[in-house]
One Martini backbone bead per residue (centre of mass of N, CA, C, O) as a GRO file, in nm:
protein
  360
    1MET     BB    1  -1.430   7.496   9.976
    2ALA     BB    2  -1.286   7.815   9.913
    3ARG     BB    3  -1.024   8.040   9.801
    4ILE     BB    4  -0.991   8.399   9.866
    5LEU     BB    5  -0.855   8.677   9.711
    6TYR     BB    6  -0.913   9.017   9.846
    7GLY     BB    7  -0.919   9.330   9.700
    8ILE     BB    8  -0.914   9.660   9.877
    9HIS     BB    9  -1.011   9.962   9.885
   10GLY     BB   10  -0.911  10.208  10.139
   11THR     BB   11  -1.091  10.449  10.077
   12GLY     BB   12  -1.290  10.446  10.295
   13HIS     BB   13  -1.589  10.217  10.368
   14GLY     BB   14  -1.742  10.096  10.126
   15HIS     BB   15  -1.558   9.867  10.017
   16ALA     BB   16  -1.528   9.711  10.292
   17MET     BB   17  -1.834   9.661  10.348
   18ARG     BB   18  -1.874   9.488  10.099
   19GLY     BB   19  -1.665   9.268  10.160
   20LEU     BB   20  -1.777   9.193  10.440
   21THR     BB   21  -2.060   9.104  10.348
   22ILE     BB   22  -1.966   8.875  10.165
   23ALA     BB   23  -1.803   8.710  10.372
   24ARG     BB   24  -2.026   8.660  10.570
   25ARG     BB   25  -2.228   8.513  10.373
   26LEU     BB   26  -1.964   8.333  10.256
   27GLY     BB   27  -1.850   8.141  10.508
   28GLN     BB   28  -1.776   7.869  10.356
   29HIS     BB   29  -1.539   8.037  10.286
   30ASP     BB   30  -1.190   8.155  10.233
   31PHE     BB   31  -1.068   8.461  10.345
   32LEU     BB   32  -0.832   8.705  10.199
   33PHE     BB   33  -0.712   9.023  10.257
   34VAL     BB   34  -0.625   9.323  10.067
   35ALA     BB   35  -0.511   9.620  10.248
   36ASN     BB   36  -0.570   9.968  10.351
   37ASP     BB   37  -0.628  10.194  10.565
   38ASP     BB   38  -0.963  10.204  10.632
   39ALA     BB   39  -1.010   9.891  10.584
   40LEU     BB   40  -0.870   9.763  10.829
   41SER     BB   41  -1.088   9.841  11.059
   42VAL     BB   42  -1.316   9.673  10.918
   43LEU     BB   43  -1.179   9.376  10.870
   44SER     BB   44  -0.983   9.268  11.106
   45PRO     BB   45  -1.196   9.168  11.330
   46GLU     BB   46  -1.292   8.910  11.117
   47PHE     BB   47  -1.039   8.909  10.914
   48PRO     BB   48  -0.784   8.845  10.725
   49VAL     BB   49  -0.506   9.089  10.674
   50ARG     BB   50  -0.311   9.232  10.423
   51ARG     BB   51  -0.074   9.465  10.380
   52LEU     BB   52  -0.110   9.715  10.118
   53PRO     BB   53  -0.067   9.941   9.915
   54ASN     BB   54  -0.265  10.240   9.819
   55LEU     BB   55  -0.471  10.362   9.576
   56GLY     BB   56  -0.562  10.701   9.641
   57THR     BB   57  -0.755  10.967   9.765
   58VAL     BB   58  -0.709  11.314   9.826
   59PHE     BB   59  -0.860  11.548  10.061
   60LYS     BB   60  -0.960  11.910  10.035
   61HIS     BB   61  -1.197  12.122  10.072
   62TYR     BB   62  -1.409  11.958   9.904
   63SER     BB   63  -1.161  11.824   9.742
   64VAL     BB   64  -0.928  11.731   9.529
   65ASP     BB   65  -0.588  11.653   9.591
   66PHE     BB   66  -0.384  11.623   9.335
   67PRO     BB   67  -0.093  11.642   9.438
   68ALA     BB   68  -0.129  11.436   9.666
   69THR     BB   69  -0.228  11.199   9.490
   70VAL     BB   70   0.030  11.188   9.311
   71ARG     BB   71   0.235  11.143   9.543
   72LYS     BB   72   0.110  10.871   9.626
   73ALA     BB   73   0.117  10.712   9.348
   74LEU     BB   74   0.405  10.718   9.215
   75PRO     BB   75   0.561  10.517   9.399
   76LEU     BB   76   0.379  10.273   9.348
   77LEU     BB   77   0.410  10.265   9.032
   78TRP     BB   78   0.716  10.249   9.028
   79HIS     BB   79   0.692   9.976   9.242
   80ARG     BB   80   0.480   9.764   9.126
   81GLU     BB   81   0.651   9.505   9.096
   82ARG     BB   82   0.696   9.453   9.393
   83TYR     BB   83   0.386   9.425   9.470
   84ILE     BB   84   0.320   9.196   9.272
   85LYS     BB   85   0.522   8.999   9.400
   86GLN     BB   86   0.395   8.997   9.678
   87THR     BB   87   0.123   8.885   9.574
   88LEU     BB   88   0.238   8.624   9.453
   89ALA     BB   89   0.345   8.517   9.725
   90LEU     BB   90   0.062   8.504   9.851
   91ILE     BB   91  -0.051   8.303   9.653
   92GLU     BB   92   0.146   8.076   9.720
   93GLU     BB   93   0.067   8.061  10.026
   94PHE     BB   94  -0.265   8.050  10.001
   95LYS     BB   95  -0.399   7.928   9.753
   96PRO     BB   96  -0.606   8.030   9.555
   97ASP     BB   97  -0.880   7.985   9.340
   98VAL     BB   98  -0.953   8.295   9.359
   99CYS     BB   99  -1.021   8.639   9.271
  100MET     BB  100  -1.073   8.969   9.408
  101THR     BB  101  -1.209   9.315   9.332
  102ASP     BB  102  -1.223   9.659   9.487
  103LEU     BB  103  -1.041   9.876   9.352
  104GLU     BB  104  -0.766   9.709   9.309
  105TYR     BB  105  -0.443   9.688   9.174
  106PHE     BB  106  -0.267   9.412   9.234
  107VAL     BB  107  -0.436   9.150   9.229
  108PRO     BB  108  -0.526   9.132   8.922
  109ARG     BB  109  -0.226   9.116   8.819
  110ALA     BB  110  -0.143   8.866   8.970
  111ALA     BB  111  -0.367   8.679   8.867
  112GLU     BB  112  -0.287   8.690   8.570
  113ARG     BB  113  -0.008   8.559   8.609
  114ALA     BB  114  -0.131   8.297   8.769
  115GLY     BB  115  -0.411   8.209   8.624
  116LEU     BB  116  -0.650   8.352   8.772
  117PRO     BB  117  -0.949   8.423   8.850
  118CYS     BB  118  -1.122   8.754   8.823
  119LEU     BB  119  -1.332   8.963   9.021
  120THR     BB  120  -1.528   9.238   8.971
  121LEU     BB  121  -1.660   9.417   9.272
  122ASP     BB  122  -1.840   9.714   9.201
  123HIS     BB  123  -1.922  10.054   9.111
  124GLN     BB  124  -1.723  10.218   8.924
  125HIS     BB  125  -1.758  10.033   8.650
  126ILE     BB  126  -2.016  10.173   8.544
  127ILE     BB  127  -1.858  10.385   8.383
  128THR     BB  128  -1.704  10.181   8.181
  129CYS     BB  129  -1.929   9.938   8.105
  130CYS     BB  130  -2.133  10.175   8.032
  131LYS     BB  131  -2.407  10.354   7.910
  132HIS     BB  132  -2.441  10.715   7.873
  133GLU     BB  133  -2.639  11.011   7.938
  134LEU     BB  134  -2.479  11.321   7.919
  135PRO     BB  135  -2.401  11.612   8.004
  136ILE     BB  136  -2.191  11.845   7.880
  137ASP     BB  137  -2.045  11.913   8.169
  138MET     BB  138  -1.935  11.585   8.171
  139TRP     BB  139  -1.748  11.510   7.932
  140LEU     BB  140  -1.461  11.577   8.029
  141ASP     BB  141  -1.458  11.425   8.295
  142TYR     BB  142  -1.515  11.151   8.169
  143ALA     BB  143  -1.266  11.143   7.978
  144VAL     BB  144  -1.052  11.179   8.217
  145GLN     BB  145  -1.152  11.014   8.471
  146GLY     BB  146  -1.229  10.744   8.316
  147LEU     BB  147  -0.933  10.632   8.302
  148THR     BB  148  -0.906  10.496   8.571
  149PRO     BB  149  -1.118  10.250   8.544
  150LYS     BB  150  -1.005  10.167   8.251
  151TYR     BB  151  -0.675  10.138   8.331
  152LEU     BB  152  -0.584  10.132   8.631
  153PHE     BB  153  -0.882   9.993   8.700
  154ARG     BB  154  -0.939   9.756   8.523
  155PRO     BB  155  -1.115   9.538   8.390
  156THR     BB  156  -1.204   9.221   8.405
  157GLN     BB  157  -1.328   8.921   8.299
  158GLU     BB  158  -1.514   8.979   8.553
  159ASN     BB  159  -1.827   9.168   8.613
  160LEU     BB  160  -1.978   9.324   8.911
  161LEU     BB  161  -2.239   9.572   8.931
  162VAL     BB  162  -2.330   9.805   9.172
  163ALA     BB  163  -2.664   9.966   9.159
  164PHE     BB  164  -2.946  10.191   9.154
  165TYR     BB  165  -2.863  10.172   8.855
  166ALA     BB  166  -2.928  10.054   8.488
  167PRO     BB  167  -2.728  10.062   8.254
  168PRO     BB  168  -2.603   9.964   7.970
  169VAL     BB  169  -2.397   9.729   7.846
  170LEU     BB  170  -2.119   9.703   7.692
  171PRO     BB  171  -2.022   9.459   7.464
  172ARG     BB  172  -1.696   9.444   7.543
  173TYR     BB  173  -1.823   9.350   7.821
  174LYS     BB  174  -1.824   9.130   8.108
  175ALA     BB  175  -2.133   9.218   8.256
  176ARG     BB  176  -2.321   9.298   8.562
  177VAL     BB  177  -2.618   9.450   8.678
  178VAL     BB  178  -2.692   9.522   9.025
  179PRO     BB  179  -2.812   9.564   9.297
  180PRO     BB  180  -2.736   9.638   9.602
  181ILE     BB  181  -2.562   9.602   9.900
  182LEU     BB  182  -2.672   9.507  10.227
  183ARG     BB  183  -2.681   9.530  10.545
  184GLU     BB  184  -2.827   9.375  10.807
  185LYS     BB  185  -2.877   9.638  10.970
  186VAL     BB  186  -3.046   9.770  10.743
  187LEU     BB  187  -3.259   9.543  10.706
  188ALA     BB  188  -3.363   9.584  11.017
  189LEU     BB  189  -3.497   9.834  10.954
  190ARG     BB  190  -3.777  10.072  11.058
  191PRO     BB  191  -3.901  10.300  10.891
  192ARG     BB  192  -3.943  10.657  10.960
  193ASP     BB  193  -4.089  10.986  11.053
  194ASP     BB  194  -3.934  11.236  11.276
  195GLY     BB  195  -3.817  11.512  11.113
  196HIS     BB  196  -3.527  11.471  11.057
  197VAL     BB  197  -3.175  11.515  10.972
  198LEU     BB  198  -2.930  11.354  10.778
  199VAL     BB  199  -2.570  11.407  10.803
  200TYR     BB  200  -2.297  11.337  10.560
  201GLN     BB  201  -1.932  11.343  10.581
  202SER     BB  202  -1.630  11.195  10.459
  203ASN     BB  203  -1.378  11.307  10.281
  204SER     BB  204  -1.503  11.601  10.335
  205THR     BB  205  -1.536  11.943  10.452
  206ASP     BB  206  -1.782  12.221  10.509
  207LYS     BB  207  -1.901  12.512  10.665
  208LYS     BB  208  -2.128  12.592  10.464
  209LEU     BB  209  -2.330  12.367  10.543
  210ILE     BB  210  -2.401  12.462  10.825
  211GLU     BB  211  -2.516  12.741  10.749
  212PHE     BB  212  -2.732  12.628  10.558
  213LEU     BB  213  -2.895  12.470  10.771
  214ARG     BB  214  -2.960  12.705  10.960
  215ARG     BB  215  -3.115  12.883  10.733
  216ALA     BB  216  -3.308  12.650  10.567
  217THR     BB  217  -3.389  12.500  10.850
  218HIS     BB  218  -3.578  12.372  11.147
  219ARG     BB  219  -3.460  12.109  11.150
  220PRO     BB  220  -3.304  11.864  11.283
  221CYS     BB  221  -2.937  11.827  11.236
  222TYR     BB  222  -2.749  11.534  11.199
  223VAL     BB  223  -2.390  11.532  11.225
  224PHE     BB  224  -2.147  11.364  11.028
  225GLY     BB  225  -1.769  11.397  10.994
  226TYR     BB  226  -1.679  11.603  11.183
  227ASP     BB  227  -1.460  11.723  11.412
  228LYS     BB  228  -1.712  11.796  11.546
  229THR     BB  229  -1.875  11.566  11.805
  230GLU     BB  230  -2.022  11.801  11.981
  231GLY     BB  231  -2.298  11.966  12.002
  232ARG     BB  232  -2.434  12.298  11.894
  233ASP     BB  233  -2.589  12.490  11.603
  234GLY     BB  234  -2.875  12.529  11.670
  235ASN     BB  235  -3.007  12.276  11.460
  236VAL     BB  236  -2.710  12.164  11.487
  237ILE     BB  237  -2.591  11.833  11.545
  238PHE     BB  238  -2.311  11.685  11.672
  239MET     BB  239  -2.161  11.366  11.600
  240LYS     BB  240  -2.048  11.078  11.688
  241LYS     BB  241  -1.907  10.794  11.612
  242SER     BB  242  -2.183  10.560  11.517
  243GLU     BB  243  -2.341  10.308  11.381
  244GLN     BB  244  -2.609  10.289  11.551
  245GLY     BB  245  -2.667  10.592  11.566
  246PHE     BB  246  -2.687  10.634  11.263
  247LEU     BB  247  -2.916  10.419  11.203
  248ASP     BB  248  -3.132  10.544  11.389
  249LEU     BB  249  -3.143  10.812  11.224
  250LEU     BB  250  -3.211  10.694  10.953
  251GLU     BB  251  -3.480  10.556  11.025
  252GLY     BB  252  -3.614  10.871  11.112
  253ALA     BB  253  -3.575  11.023  10.867
  254SER     BB  254  -3.674  11.240  10.610
  255TYR     BB  255  -3.369  11.296  10.516
  256VAL     BB  256  -3.065  11.321  10.312
  257VAL     BB  257  -2.732  11.458  10.358
  258GLN     BB  258  -2.468  11.441  10.107
  259GLY     BB  259  -2.263  11.336   9.914
  260GLY     BB  260  -2.161  11.091   9.645
  261GLY     BB  261  -2.197  10.827   9.787
  262HIS     BB  262  -2.328  10.508   9.735
  263THR     BB  263  -2.388  10.364  10.002
  264LEU     BB  264  -2.579  10.567  10.141
  265MET     BB  265  -2.776  10.602   9.916
  266THR     BB  266  -2.888  10.309   9.926
  267GLU     BB  267  -2.971  10.306  10.222
  268SER     BB  268  -3.171  10.545  10.195
  269LEU     BB  269  -3.353  10.426   9.968
  270TYR     BB  270  -3.439  10.171  10.125
  271CYS     BB  271  -3.572  10.374  10.352
  272GLY     BB  272  -3.716  10.619  10.179
  273LYS     BB  273  -3.486  10.847  10.137
  274PRO     BB  274  -3.421  11.133  10.038
  275VAL     BB  275  -3.164  11.307   9.834
  276LEU     BB  276  -2.906  11.538   9.917
  277THR     BB  277  -2.645  11.602   9.680
  278MET     BB  278  -2.271  11.676   9.708
  279PRO     BB  279  -2.054  11.644   9.481
  280ILE     BB  280  -1.735  11.597   9.390
  281LYS     BB  281  -1.629  11.720   9.098
  282ALA     BB  282  -1.350  11.535   9.082
  283MET     BB  283  -1.574  11.294   9.104
  284VAL     BB  284  -1.732  11.115   8.873
  285GLU     BB  285  -1.889  10.902   9.037
  286GLN     BB  286  -2.050  11.112   9.204
  287ARG     BB  287  -2.183  11.247   8.956
  288PHE     BB  288  -2.339  11.003   8.868
  289ASN     BB  289  -2.509  10.961   9.116
  290ALA     BB  290  -2.642  11.244   9.111
  291LEU     BB  291  -2.768  11.225   8.833
  292TYR     BB  292  -2.954  10.967   8.905
  293ILE     BB  293  -3.110  11.080   9.133
  294GLU     BB  294  -3.247  11.299   8.961
  295LYS     BB  295  -3.349  11.136   8.710
  296LEU     BB  296  -3.531  10.932   8.912
  297GLY     BB  297  -3.656  11.101   9.159
  298TYR     BB  298  -3.474  11.078   9.457
  299GLY     BB  299  -3.359  11.377   9.413
  300ILE     BB  300  -3.090  11.617   9.459
  301GLN     BB  301  -2.844  11.837   9.331
  302ALA     BB  302  -2.548  12.013   9.455
  303ASP     BB  303  -2.353  12.302   9.524
  304MET     BB  304  -2.157  12.398   9.776
  305ASN     BB  305  -2.112  12.699   9.638
  306LYS     BB  306  -2.460  12.715   9.583
  307LEU     BB  307  -2.616  12.766   9.843
  308SER     BB  308  -2.968  12.786   9.933
  309PRO     BB  309  -3.267  12.808  10.091
  310ALA     BB  310  -3.448  12.757   9.836
  311LEU     BB  311  -3.348  12.468   9.777
  312LEU     BB  312  -3.454  12.334  10.044
  313GLU     BB  313  -3.746  12.421  10.023
  314ASN     BB  314  -3.801  12.265   9.751
  315PHE     BB  315  -3.720  11.990   9.857
  316GLU     BB  316  -3.928  11.967  10.086
  317ALA     BB  317  -4.179  12.004   9.897
  318SER     BB  318  -4.088  11.725   9.725
  319LEU     BB  319  -4.100  11.469   9.909
  320PRO     BB  320  -4.355  11.307   9.815
  321GLN     BB  321  -4.251  11.251   9.522
  322LEU     BB  322  -3.981  11.116   9.593
  323LYS     BB  323  -4.099  10.884   9.767
  324ALA     BB  324  -4.272  10.763   9.534
  325ALA     BB  325  -4.027  10.689   9.352
  326ILE     BB  326  -3.876  10.508   9.552
  327ALA     BB  327  -4.105  10.291   9.591
  328GLN     BB  328  -4.032  10.175   9.283
  329GLY     BB  329  -3.768  10.054   9.379
  330ASN     BB  330  -3.453   9.861   9.373
  331PHE     BB  331  -3.210   9.829   9.665
  332CYS     BB  332  -3.181   9.496   9.675
  333GLY     BB  333  -2.908   9.249   9.579
  334ASN     BB  334  -2.817   9.014   9.760
  335ASP     BB  335  -2.905   8.748   9.623
  336ALA     BB  336  -2.760   8.801   9.353
  337VAL     BB  337  -2.468   8.858   9.456
  338PHE     BB  338  -2.425   8.599   9.616
  339GLY     BB  339  -2.485   8.398   9.386
  340LEU     BB  340  -2.276   8.501   9.176
  341THR     BB  341  -2.025   8.488   9.353
  342ASP     BB  342  -2.047   8.182   9.419
  343HIS     BB  343  -2.026   8.093   9.128
  344PHE     BB  344  -1.744   8.207   9.076
  345ILE     BB  345  -1.591   8.053   9.301
  346ARG     BB  346  -1.677   7.763   9.181
  347HIS     BB  347  -1.633   7.838   8.837
  348GLY     BB  348  -1.493   8.134   8.731
  349PHE     BB  349  -1.790   8.255   8.666
  350ILE     BB  350  -2.051   8.437   8.536
  351PRO     BB  351  -2.346   8.448   8.439
  352ALA     BB  352  -2.553   8.531   8.220
  353THR     BB  353  -2.787   8.718   8.142
  354GLY     BB  354  -3.081   8.565   8.294
  355GLN     BB  355  -2.909   8.396   8.490
  356PRO     BB  356  -2.935   8.249   8.769
  357ALA     BB  357  -2.807   8.253   9.114
  358VAL     BB  358  -2.715   8.046   9.387
  359VAL     BB  359  -2.646   7.951   9.695
  360GLU     BB  360  -2.488   7.638   9.788
   0.00000   0.00000   0.00000
């Protein structure tokens, strides 16, 4: 058994769910998480968690609130030495064999000072570590916003990148791209088509989407993520937060309407559901996800401010072709991720591409 100090980005639930899935599957090891914000409620019922401030993004009106995000980040970066020292004290107390990070700032820096191997296991660094062919309108955003995963949350010595797409890795990084991790509850689903639409908004919401759904389709649309959590507006039914209720509706959905988050995209694709994605423009990672959803023929991307009934009508007409493309993909990398992560925990590195690893 090894001991792992695992830093988790706290904004949203995707990072925490990935860490939770890893720790559950590799239960022969001893995990201690470092996290804050949303991640605490996901991780703390099952694993020990130490609270540490989190560099995160603030959203408002379906966009990034840059002033609020900067106001949140500056005090943490100004006092970063204090928090790195707190993490070093935690390393001294817990005595981990290795460290891991899912877009967390302080753990990899403390691990570097302590001379401990550190593995980046996330999705965001596919932006930094891989080569992409981008449309012209993404060049500036990629150049500016790509600085965050490149320098602020910089890649570590070992990088394991989960994604439903697999661009080539740049030679200067030691990284492997593998299909996504899926929760056991998702793997247990038996997908079917009951004719309804599953709608999820996580980071921020916009009333324009509700009006769009009312005008553009007659299908029942079950909406999660809004302040209104019960009742209906025409064919739009507002839902209370419920993991099982959400998964039951995903199981029977015809398709999924969502923002640009990677976790729900992969769960939807695994269940064979085409995706209509509306990425937040100021989040380059979401725009990458939306770009590849469309490029691979798994769905389409749309602008929240330019929604029209014709867009959804065309999307619904193309569902058979989208489902056929999805059926050719591989959206579950659990065995590969668990095996490679376990190899890192035991040996301090991940094997080179082409070399398999299994959980010992």
